[in-house]
N, CA and C atoms as an extended XYZ file, in Angstrom:
453
Properties=species:S:1:pos:R:3:atomname:S:1:resname:S:1:resid:I:1 pbc="F F F"
N        49.103       72.912      101.727 N   MET     1
C        49.615       71.599      101.362 CA  MET     1
C        51.127       71.643      101.257 C   MET     1
N        51.622       72.751      100.749 N   ASP     2
C        53.065       72.879      100.604 CA  ASP     2
C        53.744       72.925      101.967 C   ASP     2
N        53.173       73.665      102.915 N   ALA     3
C        53.796       73.839      104.219 CA  ALA     3
C        53.557       72.667      105.156 C   ALA     3
N        52.371       72.028      105.073 N   TYR     4
C        51.997       71.023      106.058 CA  TYR     4
C        51.766       69.630      105.497 C   TYR     4
N        51.877       69.451      104.192 N   GLY     5
C        51.583       68.157      103.589 CA  GLY     5
C        50.084       67.931      103.518 C   GLY     5
N        49.674       66.869      102.863 N   ASP     6
C        48.241       66.608      102.673 CA  ASP     6
C        47.494       66.450      103.994 C   ASP     6
N        48.023       65.619      104.892 N   ASP     7
C        47.322       65.367      106.164 CA  ASP     7
C        47.261       66.625      107.021 C   ASP     7
N        48.375       67.329      107.131 N   GLY     8
C        48.407       68.557      107.927 CA  GLY     8
C        47.503       69.626      107.350 C   GLY     8
N        47.494       69.749      106.029 N   ALA     9
C        46.636       70.739      105.382 CA  ALA     9
C        45.169       70.415      105.618 C   ALA     9
N        44.825       69.142      105.536 N   GLN    10
C        43.434       68.758      105.761 CA  GLN    10
C        43.035       69.045      107.215 C   GLN    10
N        43.948       68.818      108.158 N   GLU    11
C        43.653       69.114      109.560 CA  GLU    11
C        43.446       70.619      109.775 C   GLU    11
N        44.333       71.435      109.206 N   VAL    12
C        44.198       72.891      109.334 CA  VAL    12
C        42.881       73.355      108.710 C   VAL    12
N        42.597       72.875      107.497 N   LEU    13
C        41.351       73.261      106.838 CA  LEU    13
C        40.127       72.801      107.630 C   LEU    13
N        40.167       71.602      108.174 N   SER    14
C        39.048       71.107      108.985 CA  SER    14
C        38.783       72.035      110.154 C   SER    14
N        39.861       72.470      110.821 N   ASP    15
C        39.709       73.386      111.952 CA  ASP    15
C        39.147       74.731      111.500 C   ASP    15
N        39.599       75.225      110.361 N   ILE    16
C        39.076       76.493      109.839 CA  ILE    16
C        37.594       76.356      109.522 C   ILE    16
N        37.222       75.280      108.840 N   TYR    17
C        35.809       75.072      108.508 CA  TYR    17
C        34.959       74.950      109.776 C   TYR    17
N        35.493       74.265      110.789 N   GLU    18
C        34.748       74.098      112.041 CA  GLU    18
C        34.570       75.443      112.751 C   GLU    18
N        35.602       76.252      112.774 N   ASN    19
C        35.557       77.527      113.492 CA  ASN    19
C        34.817       78.617      112.731 C   ASN    19
N        34.874       78.578      111.422 N   CYS    20
C        34.304       79.676      110.624 CA  CYS    20
C        32.976       79.329      109.973 C   CYS    20
N        32.773       78.048      109.709 N   GLY    21
C        31.514       77.577      109.163 CA  GLY    21
C        31.010       78.360      107.968 C   GLY    21
N        29.784       78.844      108.099 N   ALA    22
C        29.107       79.516      106.984 CA  ALA    22
C        29.684       80.891      106.683 C   ALA    22
N        30.622       81.360      107.485 N   HIS    23
C        31.184       82.694      107.292 CA  HIS    23
C        32.386       82.705      106.356 C   HIS    23
N        32.720       81.566      105.792 N   ILE    24
C        33.863       81.483      104.885 CA  ILE    24
C        33.477       82.069      103.527 C   ILE    24
N        34.333       82.937      103.028 N   GLU    25
C        34.169       83.528      101.699 CA  GLU    25
C        35.023       82.737      100.718 C   GLU    25
N        34.471       82.385       99.591 N   THR    26
C        35.262       81.672       98.588 CA  THR    26
C        35.839       82.612       97.547 C   THR    26
N        35.420       83.850       97.577 N   SER    27
C        35.950       84.858       96.665 CA  SER    27
C        37.303       85.327       97.182 C   SER    27
N        38.246       85.570       96.287 N   GLY    28
C        39.553       86.065       96.699 CA  GLY    28
C        39.487       87.439       97.326 C   GLY    28
N        38.553       88.277       96.872 N   SER    29
C        38.453       89.636       97.407 CA  SER    29
C        37.391       89.749       98.507 C   SER    29
N        36.591       88.722       98.707 N   GLY    30
C        35.518       88.758       99.697 CA  GLY    30
C        35.977       89.058      101.110 C   GLY    30
N        37.015       88.394      101.618 N   PRO    31
C        37.444       88.665      102.996 CA  PRO    31
C        37.851       90.126      103.219 C   PRO    31
N        38.551       90.718      102.277 N   LEU    32
C        38.970       92.108      102.435 CA  LEU    32
C        37.768       93.053      102.374 C   LEU    32
N        36.803       92.734      101.517 N   LYS    33
C        35.596       93.563      101.459 CA  LYS    33
C        34.878       93.566      102.806 C   LYS    33
N        34.842       92.413      103.469 N   LEU    34
C        34.215       92.332      104.791 CA  LEU    34
C        35.023       93.120      105.824 C   LEU    34
N        36.351       93.109      105.717 N   CYS    35
C        37.188       93.918      106.612 CA  CYS    35
C        36.931       95.402      106.377 C   CYS    35
N        36.885       95.805      105.107 N   ARG    36
C        36.613       97.212      104.780 CA  ARG    36
C        35.288       97.672      105.375 C   ARG    36
N        34.293       96.794      105.332 N   ALA    37
C        32.960       97.131      105.815 CA  ALA    37
C        32.865       97.066      107.341 C   ALA    37
N        33.916       96.583      107.993 N   GLY    38
C        33.906       96.461      109.442 CA  GLY    38
C        33.119       95.274      109.947 C   GLY    38
N        32.798       94.339      109.055 N   GLU    39
C        32.016       93.166      109.459 CA  GLU    39
C        32.874       92.078      110.088 C   GLU    39
N        34.158       92.054      109.757 N   VAL    40
C        35.085       91.093      110.350 CA  VAL    40
C        36.390       91.810      110.667 C   VAL    40
N        37.141       91.243      111.598 N   ALA    41
C        38.405       91.864      112.001 CA  ALA    41
C        39.592       91.300      111.244 C   ALA    41
N        39.466       90.065      110.759 N   ILE    42
C        40.584       89.390      110.095 CA  ILE    42
C        40.067       88.736      108.827 C   ILE    42
N        40.835       88.854      107.750 N   GLY    43
C        40.485       88.186      106.501 CA  GLY    43
C        41.717       87.613      105.847 C   GLY    43
N        41.572       86.467      105.243 N   PHE    44
C        42.645       85.867      104.464 CA  PHE    44
C        42.280       86.059      103.011 C   PHE    44
N        43.031       86.871      102.293 N   GLY    45
C        42.627       87.175      100.932 CA  GLY    45
C        43.783       87.552      100.050 C   GLY    45
N        43.489       88.372       99.071 N   LEU    46
C        44.473       88.770       98.074 CA  LEU    46
C        45.368       89.870       98.636 C   LEU    46
N        46.635       89.553       98.791 N   ARG    47
C        47.601       90.431       99.443 CA  ARG    47
C        47.668       91.805       98.800 C   ARG    47
N        47.707       91.846       97.473 N   HIS    48
C        47.905       93.128       96.807 CA  HIS    48
C        46.777       94.112       97.092 C   HIS    48
N        45.577       93.597       97.360 N   GLN    49
C        44.462       94.493       97.678 CA  GLN    49
C        44.649       95.126       99.050 C   GLN    49
N        45.135       94.350      100.018 N   ALA    50
C        45.385       94.897      101.352 CA  ALA    50
C        46.518       95.917      101.303 C   ALA    50
N        47.544       95.657      100.514 N   VAL    51
C        48.655       96.602      100.361 CA  VAL    51
C        48.125       97.925       99.806 C   VAL    51
N        47.285       97.855       98.784 N   ALA    52
C        46.726       99.068       98.172 CA  ALA    52
C        45.822       99.812       99.156 C   ALA    52
N        44.994       99.072       99.912 N   ASP    53
C        44.116       99.715      100.882 CA  ASP    53
C        44.923      100.442      101.953 C   ASP    53
N        45.971       99.805      102.441 N   LYS    54
C        46.815      100.435      103.455 CA  LYS    54
C        47.456      101.706      102.889 C   LYS    54
N        47.952      101.621      101.658 N   ALA    55
C        48.572      102.785      101.013 CA  ALA    55
C        47.561      103.913      100.816 C   ALA    55
N        46.295      103.555      100.645 N   ASP    56
C        45.234      104.559      100.478 CA  ASP    56
C        44.743      105.121      101.808 C   ASP    56
N        45.338      104.667      102.917 N   GLY    57
C        44.988      105.200      104.226 CA  GLY    57
C        43.851      104.497      104.934 C   GLY    57
N        43.373      103.394      104.377 N   LEU    58
C        42.310      102.644      105.057 CA  LEU    58
C        42.893      101.947      106.288 C   LEU    58
N        42.072      101.664      107.288 N   PRO    59
C        42.583      100.992      108.494 CA  PRO    59
C        42.762       99.490      108.259 C   PRO    59
N        43.602       99.176      107.302 N   ILE    60
C        43.870       97.789      106.904 CA  ILE    60
C        45.375       97.551      107.032 C   ILE    60
N        45.739       96.406      107.519 N   ASP    61
C        47.142       96.011      107.532 CA  ASP    61
C        47.220       94.573      107.054 C   ASP    61
N        48.395       94.075      106.840 N   TYR    62
C        48.558       92.721      106.326 CA  TYR    62
C        49.798       92.091      106.959 C   TYR    62
N        49.808       90.770      106.960 N   VAL    63
C        50.919       89.991      107.489 CA  VAL    63
C        51.290       88.959      106.440 C   VAL    63
N        52.571       88.849      106.169 N   ASP    64
C        53.046       87.794      105.276 CA  ASP    64
C        53.345       86.561      106.122 C   ASP    64
N        52.625       85.462      105.905 N   PRO    65
C        52.855       84.275      106.731 CA  PRO    65
C        54.264       83.730      106.550 C   PRO    65
N        54.829       83.268      107.647 N   ALA    66
C        56.188       82.716      107.616 CA  ALA    66
C        56.287       81.521      106.671 C   ALA    66
N        55.144       80.818      106.469 N   GLU    67
C        55.141       79.663      105.562 CA  GLU    67
C        55.342       80.078      104.113 C   GLU    67
N        55.101       81.353      103.820 N   GLY    68
C        55.323       81.859      102.475 CA  GLY    68
C        54.050       82.273      101.781 C   GLY    68
N        54.216       83.093      100.760 N   ASN    69
C        53.124       83.554       99.916 CA  ASN    69
C        53.362       83.049       98.503 C   ASN    69
N        52.315       82.551       97.888 N   PHE    70
C        52.383       82.164       96.486 CA  PHE    70
C        51.819       83.301       95.643 C   PHE    70
N        52.298       83.443       94.453 N   SER    71
C        51.750       84.410       93.509 CA  SER    71
C        51.473       83.699       92.204 C   SER    71
N        50.380       84.085       91.590 N   LEU    72
C        50.088       83.553       90.269 CA  LEU    72
C        50.935       84.291       89.242 C   LEU    72
N        51.341       83.592       88.241 N   THR    73
C        52.065       84.220       87.131 CA  THR    73
C        51.249       84.015       85.868 C   THR    73
N        51.456       84.893       84.931 N   GLU    74
C        50.702       84.792       83.680 CA  GLU    74
C        51.477       83.949       82.672 C   GLU    74
N        50.751       83.400       81.755 N   SER    75
C        51.369       82.628       80.688 CA  SER    75
C        50.647       82.935       79.389 C   SER    75
N        51.361       82.835       78.316 N   VAL    76
C        50.757       83.017       77.003 CA  VAL    76
C        51.452       82.047       76.056 C   VAL    76
N        50.685       81.440       75.195 N   ALA    77
C        51.247       80.489       74.247 CA  ALA    77
C        50.504       80.592       72.923 C   ALA    77
N        51.205       80.355       71.854 N   VAL    78
C        50.591       80.302       70.531 CA  VAL    78
C        50.851       78.904       69.994 C   VAL    78
N        49.781       78.212       69.653 N   LEU    79
C        49.893       76.860       69.138 CA  LEU    79
C        49.922       76.878       67.617 C   LEU    79
N        50.829       76.134       67.064 N   ASP    80
C        50.912       76.008       65.610 CA  ASP    80
C        49.915       74.946       65.170 C   ASP    80
N        48.823       75.380       64.567 N   LYS    81
C        47.793       74.466       64.082 CA  LYS    81
C        47.835       74.370       62.562 C   LYS    81
N        49.000       74.655       62.025 N   GLY    82
C        49.135       74.609       60.574 CA  GLY    82
C        48.224       75.636       59.935 C   GLY    82
N        47.434       75.208       58.952 N   ASP    83
C        46.529       76.121       58.256 CA  ASP    83
C        45.426       76.662       59.163 C   ASP    83
N        45.178       75.989       60.293 N   GLY    84
C        44.128       76.428       61.211 CA  GLY    84
C        44.601       77.445       62.242 C   GLY    84
N        45.867       77.853       62.180 N   THR    85
C        46.386       78.817       63.139 CA  THR    85
C        45.800       80.197       62.876 C   THR    85
N        45.353       80.833       63.927 N   ASN    86
C        44.828       82.191       63.809 CA  ASN    86
C        45.990       83.115       63.445 C   ASN    86
N        45.912       83.829       62.350 N   PRO    87
C        47.032       84.679       61.936 CA  PRO    87
C        47.307       85.828       62.915 C   PRO    87
N        46.357       86.155       63.765 N   LEU    88
C        46.560       87.229       64.725 CA  LEU    88
C        47.061       86.727       66.084 C   LEU    88
N        47.184       85.402       66.238 N   ALA    89
C        47.538       84.833       67.537 CA  ALA    89
C        48.877       85.355       68.056 C   ALA    89
N        49.907       85.354       67.232 N   MET    90
C        51.211       85.815       67.687 CA  MET    90
C        51.163       87.307       67.996 C   MET    90
N        50.424       88.069       67.209 N   GLU    91
C        50.297       89.505       67.452 CA  GLU    91
C        49.583       89.765       68.788 C   GLU    91
N        48.552       88.974       69.086 N   MET    92
C        47.843       89.122       70.359 CA  MET    92
C        48.754       88.762       71.523 C   MET    92
N        49.499       87.672       71.387 N   ALA    93
C        50.411       87.259       72.449 CA  ALA    93
C        51.460       88.329       72.698 C   ALA    93
N        52.021       88.862       71.652 N   GLN    94
C        53.034       89.895       71.787 CA  GLN    94
C        52.458       91.148       72.448 C   GLN    94
N        51.243       91.505       72.110 N   CYS    95
C        50.576       92.668       72.705 CA  CYS    95
C        50.411       92.470       74.213 C   CYS    95
N        49.994       91.287       74.616 N   ILE    96
C        49.825       90.992       76.038 CA  ILE    96
C        51.168       91.120       76.755 C   ILE    96
N        52.201       90.547       76.184 N   ILE    97
C        53.528       90.581       76.804 CA  ILE    97
C        54.058       92.008       76.887 C   ILE    97
N        53.968       92.737       75.798 N   GLU    98
C        54.558       94.072       75.752 CA  GLU    98
C        53.731       95.126       76.476 C   GLU    98
N        52.409       94.978       76.506 N   ASN    99
C        51.562       96.018       77.079 CA  ASN    99
C        50.931       95.648       78.413 C   ASN    99
N        50.936       94.385       78.760 N   GLY   100
C        50.279       93.974       79.991 CA  GLY   100
C        51.211       93.722       81.160 C   GLY   100
N        52.442       93.409       80.880 N   ARG   101
C        53.367       93.004       81.940 CA  ARG   101
C        53.636       94.121       82.948 C   ARG   101
N        53.778       95.339       82.493 N   GLU   102
C        54.079       96.441       83.409 CA  GLU   102
C        52.976       96.608       84.456 C   GLU   102
N        51.724       96.560       84.012 N   GLU   103
C        50.610       96.682       84.950 CA  GLU   103
C        50.544       95.470       85.880 C   GLU   103
N        50.819       94.297       85.355 N   LEU   104
C        50.802       93.093       86.173 CA  LEU   104
C        51.819       93.185       87.304 C   LEU   104
N        52.971       93.784       87.039 N   LEU   105
C        53.991       93.941       88.087 CA  LEU   105
C        53.510       94.848       89.216 C   LEU   105
N        52.561       95.724       88.949 N   ARG   106
C        51.997       96.556       90.011 CA  ARG   106
C        51.099       95.728       90.922 C   ARG   106
N        50.400       94.756       90.352 N   THR   107
C        49.457       93.944       91.109 CA  THR   107
C        50.124       92.742       91.759 C   THR   107
N        50.879       91.999       90.991 N   TYR   108
C        51.603       90.819       91.479 CA  TYR   108
C        53.091       91.067       91.254 C   TYR   108
N        53.725       91.778       92.187 N   PRO   109
C        55.065       92.300       91.937 CA  PRO   109
C        56.191       91.299       92.115 C   PRO   109
N        56.184       90.270       91.329 N   ASN   110
C        57.286       89.316       91.353 CA  ASN   110
C        57.990       89.337       90.013 C   ASN   110
N        59.169       89.958       89.965 N   PRO   111
C        59.906       89.960       88.704 CA  PRO   111
C        60.197       88.525       88.252 C   PRO   111
N        59.904       88.244       86.988 N   LEU   112
C        60.130       86.909       86.437 CA  LEU   112
C        61.185       86.904       85.345 C   LEU   112
N        61.323       88.023       84.665 N   TYR   113
C        62.176       88.072       83.492 CA  TYR   113
C        63.397       88.949       83.747 C   TYR   113
N        64.479       88.608       83.095 N   GLU   114
C        65.724       89.350       83.232 CA  GLU   114
C        65.485       90.837       82.978 C   GLU   114
N        65.993       91.674       83.883 N   GLY   115
C        65.867       93.108       83.737 CA  GLY   115
C        64.635       93.711       84.383 C   GLY   115
N        63.683       92.880       84.823 N   GLU   116
C        62.478       93.397       85.465 CA  GLU   116
C        62.779       93.808       86.901 C   GLU   116
N        62.113       94.850       87.332 N   THR   117
C        62.168       95.258       88.731 CA  THR   117
C        60.743       95.555       89.179 C   THR   117
N        60.552       95.524       90.470 N   ALA   118
C        59.236       95.842       91.028 CA  ALA   118
C        59.455       96.585       92.336 C   ALA   118
N        58.448       97.321       92.755 N   ASP   119
C        58.511       98.071       93.996 CA  ASP   119
C        58.632       97.093       95.163 C   ASP   119
N        59.741       97.124       95.895 N   PRO   120
C        59.926       96.180       97.000 CA  PRO   120
C        58.847       96.295       98.083 C   PRO   120
N        58.222       97.462       98.209 N   ALA   121
C        57.171       97.627       99.211 CA  ALA   121
C        55.968       96.742       98.915 C   ALA   121
N        55.776       96.370       97.663 N   ASN   122
C        54.637       95.540       97.283 CA  ASN   122
C        54.962       94.053       97.254 C   ASN   122
N        56.208       93.702       97.452 N   GLN   123
C        56.592       92.300       97.356 CA  GLN   123
C        56.414       91.581       98.686 C   GLN   123
N        56.053       90.323       98.609 N   SER   124
C        55.905       89.496       99.799 CA  SER   124
C        57.239       89.371      100.522 C   SER   124
N        57.162       89.330      101.841 N   ALA   125
C        58.370       89.124      102.639 CA  ALA   125
C        58.876       87.700      102.518 C   ALA   125
N        57.988       86.781      102.121 N   HIS   126
C        58.358       85.362      102.045 CA  HIS   126
C        57.808       84.735      100.764 C   HIS   126
N        58.282       85.165       99.597 N   PRO   127
C        57.757       84.562       98.367 CA  PRO   127
C        58.112       83.083       98.302 C   PRO   127
N        57.183       82.299       97.800 N   THR   128
C        57.343       80.848       97.761 CA  THR   128
C        56.948       80.317       96.397 C   THR   128
N        57.600       79.249       96.000 N   VAL   129
C        57.281       78.569       94.747 CA  VAL   129
C        56.792       77.170       95.092 C   VAL   129
N        55.620       76.795       94.581 N   PHE   130
C        55.087       75.458       94.832 CA  PHE   130
C        55.977       74.439       94.143 C   PHE   130
N        56.127       73.292       94.747 N   GLY   131
C        57.070       72.292       94.282 CA  GLY   131
C        56.707       71.562       93.003 C   GLY   131
N        55.501       71.744       92.503 N   GLU   132
C        55.117       71.088       91.257 CA  GLU   132
C        54.286       72.039       90.409 C   GLU   132
N        54.273       71.817       89.107 N   PRO   133
C        53.516       72.719       88.223 CA  PRO   133
C        52.020       72.654       88.514 C   PRO   133
N        51.354       73.795       88.329 N   LEU   134
C        49.905       73.844       88.481 CA  LEU   134
C        49.272       73.171       87.264 C   LEU   134
N        48.667       72.053       87.509 N   THR   135
C        47.976       71.307       86.455 CA  THR   135
C        46.521       71.137       86.874 C   THR   135
N        45.698       70.723       85.957 N   PHE   136
C        44.307       70.466       86.283 CA  PHE   136
C        44.199       69.355       87.325 C   PHE   136
N        45.055       68.361       87.212 N   GLU   137
C        45.041       67.247       88.162 CA  GLU   137
C        45.405       67.725       89.576 C   GLU   137
N        46.394       68.619       89.680 N   LEU   138
C        46.772       69.158       90.985 CA  LEU   138
C        45.620       69.996       91.548 C   LEU   138
N        44.996       70.789       90.703 N   PHE   139
C        43.841       71.576       91.114 CA  PHE   139
C        42.751       70.663       91.669 C   PHE   139
N        42.464       69.563       90.974 N   GLN   140
C        41.446       68.615       91.433 CA  GLN   140
C        41.835       67.998       92.778 C   GLN   140
N        43.106       67.666       92.943 N   ALA   141
C        43.570       67.092       94.212 CA  ALA   141
C        43.378       68.085       95.355 C   ALA   141
N        43.657       69.362       95.099 N   HIS   142
C        43.463       70.386       96.124 CA  HIS   142
C        41.983       70.544       96.452 C   HIS   142
N        41.143       70.500       95.436 N   GLN   143
C        39.694       70.590       95.673 CA  GLN   143
C        39.207       69.409       96.508 C   GLN   143
N        39.685       68.204       96.192 N   GLN   144
C        39.269       67.015       96.924 CA  GLN   144
C        39.706       67.100       98.380 C   GLN   144
N        40.913       67.586       98.628 N   LEU   145
C        41.392       67.722       99.996 CA  LEU   145
C        40.515       68.725      100.739 C   LEU   145
N        40.180       69.825      100.110 N   SER   146
C        39.333       70.836      100.739 CA  SER   146
C        37.949       70.269      101.061 C   SER   146
N        37.378       69.549      100.125 N   GLU   147
C        36.050       68.951      100.361 CA  GLU   147
C        36.099       67.924      101.476 C   GLU   147
N        37.168       67.122      101.519 N   ALA   148
C        37.300       66.119      102.581 CA  ALA   148
C        37.433       66.797      103.942 C   ALA   148
N        38.055       67.963      103.991 N   ALA   149
C        38.226       68.685      105.250 CA  ALA   149
C        36.909       69.212      105.793 C   ALA   149
N        35.928       69.375      104.920 N   LYS   150
C        34.624       69.893      105.361 CA  LYS   150
C        33.842       68.840      106.137 C   LYS   150
N        34.311       67.580      106.007 N   GLY   151
C        33.715       66.478      106.779 CA  GLY   151
C        32.414       66.099      106.289 C   GLY   151
């Protein structure tokens, strides 16, 4: 949708659904698992898994599309609910930030915070940022476009 707009994205998806039909995997790791098993030659899936497989010597390679790659980022928030606030909430959030971020950079290597670095070999050649925040409404719009493309 970002690269081709709503109409272009629906056309591309329609063609994919027509050509691939029942062979489409909805799991993020499903396409790569089929490549590993030798059941398919090409899969569109989670980039970091293909990078790891290639590094492990598997006959897997990957291409970063010129249109760009999106990466998910993590978020954590503590809501002030007055007397109803969980007293451990801030401690849990801090634990996630302090102990989880380093491992996350290995999987989704996009530095977000000042002073962070990541292995350039794991970074997308064309990192992209979607033009609007990921909201439930945007998610629903993407789902509707995908369903409409199935015809």
